[in-house]
C-alpha positions in Angstrom: 0.0 0.0 0.0 1.4 3.4 -1.0 1.8 6.1 1.7 -0.2 9.3 1.3 1.9 12.2 0.2 1.0 15.6 1.5 1.5 19.2 0.6 1.9 21.8 3.3 1.1 25.4 3.7 1.3 28.0 6.5 -0.7 31.2 6.9 -0.1 34.2 9.2 -3.2 34.8 11.3 -4.4 37.1 14.1 -7.4 37.4 16.2 -9.5 39.2 13.6 -8.9 37.0 10.6 -8.1 33.5 12.1 -11.6 32.1 11.6 -12.0 33.4 8.0 -8.6 31.8 7.1 -9.6 28.5 8.6 -12.9 28.6 6.7 -11.2 29.5 3.4 -8.6 26.8 3.7 -11.1 24.1 4.8 -13.2 24.9 1.7 -10.1 24.2 -0.4 -9.5 20.9 1.2 -6.8 21.9 3.7 -6.7 20.4 7.2 -5.4 22.3 10.2 -2.4 20.4 11.5 -0.6 22.8 13.8 -0.6 26.3 15.4 2.4 28.2 16.6 2.0 31.8 17.9 0.6 33.6 14.8 1.1 30.8 12.2 -1.5 28.3 11.2 -0.1 25.1 9.5 -2.2 23.2 7.0 -1.9 20.0 5.0 -3.8 18.2 2.3 -3.2 15.1 0.1 -1.3 15.8 -3.0 -3.4 15.9 -6.2 -1.9 13.4 -8.6 
């Protein structure tokens, strides 16, 4: 069985735009996989 390959992206966020960024990324198929200070880290399976 082949392992899933992922693409990753990070976005700067702050209190006033955090939810809209998460909504936008979710609609594009991204999954939130980490948060560090003002950065949100996302991943999604690579389109092949």
